[in-house]
C-alpha positions in Angstrom: 94.0 138.4 115.9 95.4 135.3 116.5 93.1 131.6 115.9 92.3 129.8 119.4 90.9 126.7 119.1 91.0 123.5 121.3 94.7 122.6 120.4 95.8 126.0 121.4 93.6 126.4 124.6 94.9 122.7 125.3 99.1 124.0 124.8 98.0 126.9 127.1 96.5 124.9 130.0 99.8 122.8 129.8 102.0 125.8 130.1 103.7 124.9 126.3 105.5 127.7 124.6 104.3 127.2 121.0 104.1 129.9 118.3 100.6 129.6 116.1 101.1 130.4 112.4 98.0 131.2 110.4 97.9 130.1 106.6 95.8 130.4 104.0 92.7 128.1 104.8 93.3 126.0 101.6 94.6 122.7 102.1 98.5 122.9 101.8 100.5 120.5 101.7 103.8 120.7 104.6 106.3 121.5 101.8 103.8 124.5 101.0 103.1 125.4 104.1 106.8 125.5 105.1 107.3 128.0 101.8 104.8 130.1 103.1 106.4 130.4 106.7 109.8 130.7 105.6 111.1 127.5 106.9 112.5 124.5 106.0 111.0 122.3 105.1 112.4 118.9 107.2 110.9 121.0 110.1 107.7 121.1 108.9 105.8 117.5 109.8 102.6 116.2 108.6 100.5 113.9 110.4 99.5 110.7 108.2 96.9 108.5 109.6 97.3 104.7 109.1 95.0 102.1 109.9 96.0 98.2 111.1 93.9 94.8 110.6 92.3 94.8 113.7 93.4 97.7 116.2 92.8 101.2 116.5 94.3 103.8 113.7 97.0 105.2 114.5 99.0 108.6 113.6 102.2 109.2 112.0 103.9 112.7 112.3 106.2 112.7 109.7 108.5 115.7 108.1 107.0 117.4 105.2 109.5 116.0 102.3 108.8 112.4 102.7 106.4 109.4 102.6 105.3 106.4 105.2 107.4 103.6 104.6 104.4 101.2 105.4 106.9 98.2 105.8 109.5 100.0 108.0 106.3 100.8 109.9 104.4 97.8 110.4 108.0 96.4 111.4 108.3 99.2 114.2 104.8 98.2 115.5 105.0 94.6 115.0 102.4 94.6 113.1 102.3 92.2 109.6 100.9 94.8 107.6 99.5 98.5 108.3 97.3 100.5 105.5 96.9 104.1 104.4 93.7 105.2 104.2 92.4 107.4 101.3 91.8 110.6 102.3 88.2 110.7 103.0 88.9 107.6 105.3 91.1 109.4 107.4 88.6 112.3 107.7 85.5 110.0 109.1 88.5 108.3 111.4 89.4 111.5 113.0 87.0 113.6 112.6 89.1 116.4 111.2 89.5 117.4 107.9 92.6 116.5 105.9 95.1 119.3 105.9 94.3 119.9 109.7 94.7 116.2 111.1 96.8 116.7 114.4 98.4 114.7 117.1 97.4 117.4 119.5 93.7 117.6 118.6 93.5 113.9 118.7 94.4 113.4 122.6 92.6 111.1 124.5 91.0 110.2 121.4 92.8 106.3 121.6 95.4 107.1 118.9 98.7 105.9 119.1 101.2 108.5 117.6 104.5 107.8 116.1 106.6 110.4 115.5 109.6 110.0 112.5 113.4 109.6 114.4 114.2 112.9 112.2 112.3 114.9 115.0 114.8 114.3 117.0 117.3 116.4 115.2 115.2 119.4 115.9 114.5 121.1 119.0 111.3 122.3 117.8 109.0 121.2 115.2 105.9 122.6 112.8 102.6 120.7 112.9 98.9 120.9 112.1 97.3 123.1 114.8 94.0 121.0 114.4 92.7 122.6 111.8 93.1 124.0 108.3 95.2 127.4 108.0 96.9 127.0 111.4 100.6 125.2 111.9 102.0 125.3 115.6 105.2 125.6 116.0 106.4 123.6 119.3 109.3 121.9 121.2 109.6 118.1 120.3 110.2 117.1 123.6 106.8 118.6 124.6 104.8 117.2 121.4 106.2 113.7 122.9 105.4 114.2 126.4 101.5 115.2 125.3 101.0 112.7 122.9 102.9 109.9 124.8 104.5 109.4 121.1 107.4 106.6 120.2 110.2 107.8 117.9 110.6 105.6 114.8 112.3 105.4 111.8 108.9 105.3 109.8 109.7 107.2 106.4 111.6 107.6 103.6 112.1 110.1 100.7 109.9 110.2 98.0 
């Protein structure tokens, strides 16, 4: 039995080839999700909500083992400063639970999406399926097309 939700229905409607991977329902980090699925952690990307001073928050999609580099991201966006909200604030901004925040679940909600340029070295990556316990593997090109994302060097090692 595969999980069906708004994200999988959206992908089906757009004829995107993807694989859904069910995970334990508790909040897992991208590295733990990679271990569960038996895939390289660099291929499992996490979605981080970032706020800015006077504009709508944005979504950064970065490799699991890395963190958002706020200075690089601000420079990429031509902003003075960007901020990491608390987990609770991120949930309030997106309406999604941490561990289930996905750019695919927030399409048409006005979020700008920036995907770390590391994704360009993979044909497919794994991202959250819009709820805890579901990761989606899909082609990077489809993710970019569907979310109107831009690539940027916006992360660094921890």
